[in-house]
DRENVEXPA-423105 format. One record per atom (N, C-alpha, C): residue in one letter; x, y, z. Coordinates in steps of 0.001 Angstrom, whole numbers, plus 500000, padded with zeros to 6 digits. Example, Ala and Ser with C-alpha at 12.3 -4.5 7.8 and 13.67 -1.06 7.14 Angstrom:
BEGIN
a513190494310507800
a512300495500507800
a513200496700507800
s512850497750507080
s513670498940507140
s512900500030507870
END
This chain:
BEGIN
x570339891761516419
x571262891286516226
x572436890350514941
x573776889242515664
x574133889116514451
x573495888509514331
x573067887555512690
x574002886025512997
x574112885143512427
x574063884025512725
x574976883137512998
x576740883010512320
x576276883308511622
x577052883117510428
x577471884179509599
x577309885122510186
x577794886726510203
x578649886895509188
x578527887266507088
x579592887890506591
x580517886293506733
x580716884727507434
x581540884374507116
x581429883677505312
x582548883942504708
x582776882731503791
x582656881596503673
x581638881500502629
x581286879688502693
x581222879762500977
x582383878377500494
x582429877839498842
x581679876642498926
x580537876360497963
x579283874962498074
x580459874647496232
x581317873482496975
x581346872330495034
x580284871317495665
x579140871834494531
x578406870893494772
x577829870126493352
x577629869524492552
x577074869366491238
x575582869643491037
x574497869050492704
x573745868854492169
x572840870063491934
x572091871457491441
x571603872244491480
x570927872322492361
x569800871623492795
x568699871772493489
x569567872069494927
x569803870383495494
x571365870804496607
x571492872075496995
x572618872328496281
x573522873542495944
x572096874674496492
x571595874656495728
x570114875877495848
x569950875859497352
x569686875035497212
x568876874238499016
x570127875068500545
x571327874434500306
x572760874806501099
x572630876425500479
x572989877218499635
x572478878336499309
x572117879386499860
x570654878875499721
x569927879822500062
x569267879316502492
x569889878501502521
x569489877923504190
x571089878926504933
x572364878485503622
x573388880008504231
x573892881837504595
x572239881549503065
x572844883234502950
x571089884146504234
x570469883063504964
x569660883238505416
x570824883246507698
x571425882565507528
x572467882167508466
x574100883777508620
x573129884371507045
x574473885852507946
x575929885627506481
x575754883950505989
x577036884293505265
x576818884315503935
x578349884561503723
x578873884920501309
x579175884139501209
x578101883097500659
x578278882001499863
x579222882456498271
x579822881321497678
x579846881689496511
x580022880026496024
x579028879879494280
x578903877752494197
x580469877932492817
x580527876609493219
x580947876441492224
x579996873877492336
x579711873812490707
x580177872443490637
x581242871509490778
x582410871643489989
x582941870440490691
x584300871137490981
x585848870648491564
x586619870822491574
x587221871452490851
x587201870966489307
x587755872849488986
x587319873695489006
x586434873771488802
x585603875121488865
x586272875353490096
x586045875203491094
x586394875600492905
x588068875993493031
x588621875563492277
x590208875894492313
x590238877068491618
x589887876915490550
x589920878386489404
x589053879501490566
x587695879333491277
x587744879920491807
x589272880694493056
x589534879604493948
x590522879903494943
x591349880217494725
x591807880700493127
x592696881681492258
x592390883120492671
x591256883921493230
x591018884977493119
x590266884960495168
x590093883697495226
x588614883777496763
x589387883319496915
x589147883331499099
x589775882507500108
x588843882646500925
x587791881574501462
x586839881099501720
x587417880768503131
x586381881138503879
x586128880467505322
x585973879066505784
x585567878480504634
x585208877540504961
x584864877004503660
x584210875290503454
x584485874810502371
x583766873668502538
x581925873757501716
x581591872438501624
x581526871950500335
x581900870359500398
x582405869769499353
x581242868004499724
x580957867688498489
x580350866114497923
x581371865414497281
x581492864488497440
x582967863530496668
x582579862838495401
x581427862568494517
x581349862471493184
x581075863491492977
x581684863482491882
x581143865466491326
x582150864819489487
x581418865216488102
x581751864731487265
x583099866176486991
x584204865552486169
x585269866574486069
x586371865960487222
x586227866577487603
x586576866702489415
x585877866162490526
x586010865189491318
x585561864630492647
x585969865833493649
x585598865507494437
x585956865168496635
x587083865036496905
x587075864123496488
x589302863622497376
x589968864183496093
x589517864087495155
x591236864979493959
x591159866715494369
x589917867437494833
x589932868656494427
x591077868866496142
x590424868202496621
x590347867976498459
x591879868168499171
x592683867103497448
x594373866913497841
x594878868119497184
x594338868137495855
x595110869488495581
x594874871073496493
x594015871189496501
x593047871956497921
x594799872159499448
x595431870738498734
x595958870937500105
x597357871416499855
x598357871071498332
x598928870930498181
x599157872284497443
x598308873034497558
x598192874379497299
x599368875510498502
x598425874490499256
x599397875370500752
x597885875584501712
x596649875562500644
x595752876468501892
x594913875592502950
x595045875809504177
x594044875159505228
x593148875242505672
x592662875494504403
x590624875889505183
x590088875152505322
x589131875272506578
x588742874110506775
x587623873134506248
x587325871575505173
x586627871435505217
x585670871012505140
x584120870889504768
x583745870004505257
x582445869062504193
x582407867820503939
x582746866876503672
x580184866763504034
x580352866860501841
x578363866436502092
x578166865169501398
x577848864689501362
x578089863195500491
x576848862056500480
x576503861128499566
x575491859835499662
x576116858884499725
x577400858991499809
x578450856800499915
x578108856501500665
x577821855183500769
x578108854740501664
x579461853469501342
x579892854252501280
x581740853499501141
x582518854157501726
x582849852742502891
x583715853411503816
x584564853906503260
x585228852950502625
x586791853871502562
x587399855919501442
x585647855608500871
x585556856553500947
x585841858128501410
x585125857859503138
x584770858372504363
x586220858085504322
x586962856649504895
x588494857299505158
x589170858171504489
x589188857970502803
x590380858741502659
x590027860184502476
x588567860765502605
x588520861994502641
x588765862668503978
x589191862033505725
x589935861977506493
x591078862337506641
x591452861243506084
x592110861094505805
x593348862477504776
x592415863072504164
x593274864403503929
x592613865707504533
x592530865163505722
x592042866976506856
x590673867241507174
x590010866417505805
x588672867513506587
x588321867228507522
x586425868226507793
x586751868353509181
x585743867433509897
x584566867158509046
x583226866644509052
x583102865610507912
x582464864461508265
x581708864234506847
x579883863525507580
x579221864699506465
x577562864862506620
x577111863579505604
x576245862728505994
x575551861969505118
x574751862855504489
x574084861878502958
x573643862888502949
x572146861985502548
x571150861855502993
x570530863144502404
x570357864303504360
x570137865371504672
x570138866468505617
x569139866723505753
x568277865989507047
x566760866319507145
x567240867504508331
x568069867708509284
x568688868918510201
x569399869699509376
x569066870739509227
x570280871724508481
x570742872714509539
x570737872306511304
x570579873037512161
x572511871823512463
x572576870903511340
x573117870542512116
x574683870966511539
x573933871502509831
x575686871682509484
x575821873020509966
x575079874428510426
x575061874843510994
x577026874190512199
x576198873592513022
x577279873219514703
x578111873268513261
x578133871956512672
x579664871569512320
x580234873104511902
x579945873697510828
x580361875171510605
x580734875996511656
x579873876384512956
x580993876859513251
x581175876322514585
x581998875240514127
x582795874135515129
x583946874365514530
x583853874833512555
x585084874872512378
x585684876502512688
x584482878029512724
x585072878733513021
x585581879348514545
x585541879097514945
x585417879318517482
x585494877268517687
x586889876598516761
x587377875389517289
x587569874974518798
x587742876074519441
x588272876067520916
x586586875915521826
x585710876537520881
x584040876471521780
x583911874848521945
x584136873899520604
x583793872953520322
x584505871924520713
x585999871896520814
x586845870829520911
x587844870635521888
x587019870847523131
x587799870553523985
x588611869249523801
x589455868558525026
x590012867688525596
x589201866666525846
x588412867835526257
x587257867394527414
x586178865586527130
x585919867189525805
x585245865976525049
x585366865302524283
x586311865924523797
x587268864162522153
x587128863280522586
x588154862920524128
x588186862043525636
x586755861148525715
x585457862374525589
x584640861415526245
x583981860540525100
x583951861460523862
x583670861050521786
x584135859624522579
x585710859689522713
x586606858634521818
x585744857496522647
x585487857701524118
x585553856616524526
x584418855888525165
x583142856740523773
x581990856655523553
x582189855531522624
x582776855955521418
x583042855183520670
x583952853943520585
x584789854027521976
x585753852795522062
x584974851821522531
x583397852668523150
x582586851079523761
x582022850493523106
x581023851909521936
x580675850898521034
x580896849646520349
x582312850039519785
x583228848882519636
x583592847268520362
x583582848833521356
x583981846380522498
x582997845761522596
x581182846198522311
x581089845765522666
x579399845386521515
x580224845226520376
x579696844531518890
x581350844665518237
x581870843557519230
x582887843269517644
x582116842402515708
x581489842139515881
x580839841894514616
x580842842807513872
x580387844166514100
x579956845324513721
x581978845955513340
x583098845865514638
x583851846645513812
x584675845692513062
x584223843514513227
x584995843246512390
x584776843419511046
x583493843818510179
x582920844064509030
x583568845495508444
x583617846775510246
x583662848391509529
x585529847684508591
x585816847316509900
x587634847031509569
x588030845864508383
x586959845361507526
x586973844530506465
x586712845320505068
x585774846910505516
x585054847671504040
x586467848726504043
x587328848606505552
x588080849896505551
x590447848739504330
x589948847771504067
x591343847271503930
x591110848927502229
x592411848588502138
x592006849491500227
x592653848269498936
x592069848180498283
x591593847243497219
x593135846680496566
x592950845767496078
x593968844741495311
x595158845234494814
x594087846777493686
x594914846891492749
x594943848680492482
x595854849479492739
x595560850661492379
x595955851355492368
x596324852808491740
x597592854070491691
x597539854975492753
x599299855280492958
x599187855409494082
x600287856257494070
x600980857901493762
x602057858974493301
x601854858101492244
x601939858485491148
x601436857846490431
x602436856046490224
x602394855673490309
x603253853958490953
x601596852443490993
x602520851768490616
x600859850723490695
x601600849795491720
x599929849508492543
x600264848701494093
x599556847644493578
x599854846828493726
x598566845637494368
x599280844861495283
x598178844035495768
x598677843274497312
x597641842297496647
x598463840858497850
x597882839918498097
x597458838681498621
x596717838670499144
x596181837920500845
x596670836371499977
x597194835889501000
x597668834170500788
x596762833243501233
x595683833773502074
x594411833551503340
x593663833297502926
x593335832937503165
x591188833784503199
x591643834904504069
x590643836092503066
x590013837023503591
x589088837253504705
x588504836469504235
x587341835896505570
x587610835600506746
x588386834890506870
x588996834721508277
x590899836141508286
x590207836943508057
x591222838808508394
x591944838322510094
x593725838141509507
x594628837912510185
x595139839029510123
x596604839228508772
x596886840435508578
x596349841593507426
x595837842443508864
x595680843588508140
x596242844826507637
x596016845574506575
x596926846290505331
x596703847495505243
x597216849490504990
x597018850189505119
x597850850622504391
x597316851504503574
x599331851957502485
x598127853365501726
x598665854811501562
x598359855906501060
x598925857044500734
x598421858341500019
x599784858008499774
x599639859812500498
x601798860173501103
x601542861407501486
x601175862912501073
x602315862621499530
x602047863470498679
x602151862983497440
x602380863515496005
x602332863369495585
x603765862613494933
x604632862784495206
x606049861605495594
x606178860527496665
x605406860692497395
x605492859546499139
x604565858460499419
x604517857921499958
x603367856980500895
x604328855795501520
x602890855822502387
x603321855211504052
x601969853514503849
x602756852961504440
x602267852023505228
x602394851076506231
x601994849722505921
x601438849309507669
x600559847713506871
x601434846705508325
x600930845783507757
x600762845319509003
x599602844933510006
x599347844512511248
x598220842791511348
x599198842662512643
x598588840535512344
x597651841090514017
x596445840461513905
x595720840972514090
x595074839432514941
x596250838153514679
x595201837023515204
x595550836785516152
x596252837307516774
x597110836573518739
x596864837624519511
x595999838143519259
x594630839162520810
x593186838860520835
x592911837942520242
x591832837955519896
x590538839356519204
x589554839396520245
x589090840555519916
x589362841378519714
x590821842187520393
x591606843142520442
x592090843612519533
x592504841892518772
x593160842345517540
x592204843703516982
x591654843406516421
x591039843997515538
x590155845959516029
x590348845452517287
x590288846877518079
x591562848242518549
x592552847334518393
x593847847778518157
x594454848000516660
x593558847139515449
x593888848062514041
x592972849155513874
x591717848440514668
x591401850170514231
x591617852130515032
x592291851150515904
x593470852469516276
x594120852491515799
x594732851697515200
x595910851827514221
x596403852470513178
x594861851976512404
x594760853241511640
x594267854058511813
x593893855019512572
x593436856496513175
x595340856918514358
x596267856356513762
x597026856596514143
x598067857097512467
x597668856070512697
x598282856139510643
x597924857785509944
x595970857810510556
x595253858519509433
x596529859477510167
x596387860544511333
x597116861057511737
x598264861678511222
x599716860785510476
x599996860673510409
x599990861627509279
x599231860942508431
x599384861332507208
x598507863028506583
x597927863067507792
x597975864758507924
x598261865790508704
x599564865432509499
x599575866039509757
x601309866338508836
x601114865313508287
x602405865455506744
x602305866098505858
x600830866887505874
x600219866686504563
x599871868626504551
x599618868741506081
x599082870315506997
x600501870943507369
x601921870008507460
x602428870825507504
x603991870274506188
x603392871070505489
x604185869723503416
x605479869631504298
x606157868310505504
x606979867991505311
x607938867289504471
x609080867345504433
x610350867122503555
x610582865672503145
x610295865380504668
x610020863393505090
x609616862825506234
x609452861300505939
x608233860910507304
x608823861844508363
x608660861128509297
x608867861328511226
x609747859729510973
x610514859763512232
x611001858490512103
x610354857336512116
x610475855904511902
x609829855073512123
x609472854158513405
x610669854747514101
x610116854079515335
x609751854045516174
x609273855762515713
x608607857206516717
x607471856636516719
x607248856737515219
x604847856482515325
x605503854205516009
x605734853750515711
x605790852379516067
x605900852424517490
x606810853339519113
x606568854387519619
x605121854433520352
x604575855896519688
x602980855514519785
x602433855045519399
x602480853698518751
x601264852852518708
x601920851772520344
x603032851482520223
x603039850835521381
x602357851502522960
x602705852463522704
x602530853634524260
x600156853485524034
x599852853406522566
x598566853536522442
x597840852663523078
x598334851153522308
x597784849667522289
x598010849844524113
x598981850538525509
x598733849769526610
x598050851018526949
x598158852746526914
x597069853058527952
x595185852318527866
x594708851603526440
x593883851660526175
x593677849702527236
x594947849336527354
x594366848233528413
x593600846825527357
x595133847393526048
x594513845726525097
x595780844799525615
x594995843964525601
x596132842691526326
x596180841511524834
x597145841606524722
x597999840181523160
x598737841184522460
x599362840553521901
x600336841047521305
x600377841564519823
x600367841952519068
x600518843150517954
x601582843354516769
x601953842415515974
x602882842126515463
x602913843409514247
x603720844454513743
x603245845019513577
x604715845344512108
x604126845584510406
x605626845667509950
x604941847025509336
x605458848301509198
x605706850047508505
x606807849806507831
x605863850370506597
x607142851152505425
x606287853127504362
x607250852963503769
x607752854334503153
x608402854164501918
x607790854944501085
x608469854960499675
x608505855992498738
x609369856651498250
x609304858262498410
x609915857401496960
x609080858330495484
x608966857782494335
x609649858303493404
x610266859659494044
x611143860134493502
x612780859843493811
x613310859334495040
x614131859178495584
x614530857891494729
x613071856915495041
x613078855442495116
x613261855317495513
x613387855161497261
x613622855329498910
x612911854094499847
x612968853400500012
x612291851393499999
x613006852096501640
x611812852523503107
x612508851588504293
x610561851124504923
x611343850255504975
x610553848977506168
x610916848474507982
x610858848706508475
x611048848572509900
x609697847311510004
x610179847034511653
x609208845349511319
x608991845300513083
x608488845050513746
x607873844653515491
x606717843534515234
x607955842578514782
x607084841189515260
x606854840044513854
x607415841017512687
x606613840399511443
x607908839726510715
x607857839131509715
x609402838617509374
x608462839269507497
x609483839363507188
x609523840037505714
x610288839764504623
x610435839232503614
x611589838847502374
x611249840507500959
x612218841381501086
x612186842307499713
x612702841397498986
x612355841737497838
x613312841483496689
x612466842974495644
x614237843267496329
x614119845634496014
x614847845667494924
x614630845949492796
x615137845855492462
x616201844204491840
x617220844767491979
x618403843648492079
x618476842344493569
x618379843288494423
x618424842747495854
x617335841782496557
x617845840984497207
x617114840217498147
x616978840706499248
x616690840975500454
x616602841408501132
x615552840662502728
x616370840071503439
x615468839976504778
x615852840758506152
x614149840472506175
x613960841421507947
x613484840755508734
x614156840993509704
x614106840235510615
x613061840283511879
x612512839558512617
x611272840020512515
x611157841323514308
x611504841291514715
x611310842563515709
x610494841277517158
x610454842464517921
x609436842214519434
x608026842427519260
x606656841774518370
x605405842305518827
x604940843367519543
x604292845029519084
x604287845013520019
x602883845109521017
x602632845915521850
x602261845119523539
x602890843865524565
x604288844242523897
x604737843531524567
x605111843889525684
x605816844886526059
x606711845316526345
x606432846569526675
x606915848235527454
x606882849191527272
x607410849745525887
x608993849139526457
x610004849530525200
x609820849230524057
x609930849322522528
x609577848283521359
x611484847611520778
x611090847249519784
x611975846688519723
x612188846036518676
x613299846792517642
x612261847128515770
x613586846739514933
x613729845951513668
x614402845546512700
x613797846437511222
x615145847526511387
x614714847712509821
x615652848309508457
x615002848174507548
x616345847985505519
x616015849367505806
x616452849849504985
x616537851474504043
x617425850427502285
x616465850673501560
x616698850019500006
x617012850809498889
x616806851567497548
x616763852315496480
x616362851738495566
x616152851663495401
x614718850527493876
x614484851364493829
x613764850784492328
x612343851801491562
x611242850766490995
x611274849281492116
x610172848109491815
x610529847298492775
x609536847435493862
x610037846079494634
x608711845429495683
x609144843825495561
x608273842829496046
x608198842351497242
x607347842755498104
x608089841717499673
x606679841002499877
x607239840070501173
x606122838806500959
x606579839799502491
x604898838657503067
x605052839407505088
x604198839375505356
x604655837787506266
x603627836822507671
x604683837399508893
x603329835902508660
x603400835825510611
x601746834817511147
x601881834980512779
x600688833766512728
x599660833894511987
x599152834879511967
x598009835330511654
x597854834679509311
x599024835230509267
x598445834631507565
x599819834747507110
x599876835181505399
x601286835458504461
x600018836458503212
x601044837696503133
x600519838816502117
x601824839148501554
x601236839472499999
x602976838880499230
x601602841326498566
x603558842313498563
x602872843426497892
x603644843615497144
x603486844467495639
x603847844920494744
x603955845816495035
x604920846999494316
x604897848298493624
x605871848420492199
x605046849095491705
x605685849363490525
x605815851246490213
x607642851332490702
x606732853087490102
x607313853336488485
x606561854970488411
x606932855425486159
x607986855609486380
x608042854395484981
x609246854659484323
x609897856289483819
END
């Protein structure tokens, strides 16, 4: 009788030799063919001559961690399913991993290895595990839990806010909330699409009560999905910004979230030095090189079935934008490498 993981090639990227040995022993007992690497650099070297069916990867490793490894993997055009196994307690780390299209994140310690087997089987036989009905039920369940516990949803949203200073695509990115962080009104998310372009959005959650927090988590899910699609298909340009806002607006209406949701979305290409901003309900003033641009607010999402947005585009090597609405005032700055 064939074993569950018979002849499946699995690469384990893990710096802890004891845990790596435990995983290897378990997977080999299930019939898998296992290769090991102690960090991302070793794993990338193996991948020059070896293509696994799935990869198990830690996040915190010396020389090259899991996030950078998965990013390099996608840049090579490899869409091998990746399952992250990590002891991290930082939701931002998990969010970054999901953005890169990892299949699942399992938290250490794993007390029941059968869960790992099930996760791997879902990678190999997705049609058996990813039925639309199942995804819809799981989404409804998660949504119900968040709706019942708005305080938890608010804490989760705060944990997912980006660091105030970071380097993305070689650019120095800084932002500053000009209102109290404890009174979260404007929610920011920013992330790379590739080595040369990044996207971001700012959402005012103050005009919809508890629905604002739920809407912010839903918008983040849409944003992550866009990043995954961008990385998977290696597209040369971002889909039309107005299309993204239209999708978000439809999602908010389908979820029966009442309220107004002012949102500004942006895109910057570091090589072309092209900045695009589109607003549905938030004001913005942009200093782009020598240019000063005023962006009118448009109509907040959630107001009507159609969307009414305003958009600007400007070539520049550095820029700063002041974004404001009823929920507060935020300053976002970017300087590209010279």
